[in-house]
N, C-alpha and C positions, 0 to 999 in steps of 0.2 A: 503493499499498500503506499507507505513512505518511499519508494524507488518510484511508483507511478506520480506520484507530488512532486519531486524531482524534477519528474520529465515535463510535468504540466507545466511549471513556470519555466522552464528553458523555452518549452514550445511558444510562451506566451511574450518571450523577453526579446527571441530574433526577429518574428514582426515590428515589434514595439521598436527595437533598437535599429532595424531599416528605415522605418517612417524619421524618424527621428535624425537620421544620418543622410536620408535625401531631403528632409527638410534644412537641415546645417548647410547642405548643400545649395539650396537655391537660394539661402538668407548671406551665403557669402558674395554671393554674383549682386548681390541689390547696394552696389558701393554707393547708386546717386540717392538711393534712398536716406534721409534726415535723421531716420531711427537707427539706422546702420550704422553712421558716421560717429554717434554718441555713444553704441552699445551694439559695437561689434563679434560680440558672443552670442551665442545662441544661450542663451539662460533668463531667467526671470527676473526683471527689473524692480529691486524691491522699494516696496513706498517709503518715503524719506521723513515719516512720519509727519507730516503738515495736514492743517486741519483741512477739509474735503473741498474746498474750494483753489486753495493752493495746488491741492493735489492734481484735482482739475485741469487745471492751466498749465501745470507742468506737464501734464501728458498728454496736454492738448502741442504744446511748443516740442518735444520731445517725436511726436510724428508729423512734427508740419504742418499741423493740419489747426488753424485759428478764424475764428470770422475776420481780422485783419487781411487776412493772407487768401483764403478763399472765396470771402465774398461773390467772386466773379463766377463761380462756378455753379452757385443758388440762382444767378441772374443770368445768366447761357451769356456771359460775356467775356471779351477779353481779359486773359490775363493782367491782375494788377501789378500797377508801378509804382515805384516811389516818388513820391511828387518831390523831392530835390534833390534826385539825384539819375533820378530817370531809369533804376535797376529796375529790375524784379522784384517780387515783394516778397519776401520768403523770410521765415523764421530767422535763415543764418544770414540774411542780409540786415534784418532790424539789430538783432542782438549782437553780429563781430563786423558787420562790413560800413554799415550806412554814415557816413562822415559827419553828418546831422547829428548823431550821437556820439561821438568820438569824445569831450567833455562829461558829457553825463558815463559812460565805459571809463573813463582813466580816475572820475570819480568815486564811481560803488565795484569797478575789478583791480581799479588798480594797474592799470597799461594796457598795453595795445595786442600784448602777446596771448590773448582771451581764445578759447574754441569752444565751439557747441560740448565739446565731450566734460570741460571742465567747466562748464555753467549747469550741464543738463542733467549730468551721471547721477548715481544712486543718492548721493548725498549734494544735490543742486547747491552753487554756488550761494553764499549765504545774503547777498544782496541781489540778486536775479530777483529778486522782486518787488525790491527798492528801486531797482533801474527802471523796471515797464511804469514803477508808476512813474518815477524821474519822467517819464516821454510821455506820460501817459497811453500807455498800451495801454496796462493792468485790463483797461473794462474791456479792448478789444478783441481778448482772447479766447 
């Protein structure tokens, strides 16, 4: 009886491992994905221990889907462009690239050598939500 149980467990693990392996291969090919840039390994993201509103905002930032950056999809319009520099409006552009927010970035993050992973990983940067409030972006996520 015990031998059958071990074989059953082994039989269940093999397809599961194959599925996880396939999923991992697909994930590793998603290099243009915002979440992949922050979280390149296939493992669960941890909750950051924030209140629900901030956890939701953090999740939206991680996947790159915010009201501000994706509203055009709901309206069947062309992708949104940054009003200041005419670049495609993305989470990365807002948090890292837009020159309009350089001063706020310097004040909140202490320099220009930041990346999405530093800001949005399992333990997000402590000033992330203050930065968003500074640029009046916290309500548009």
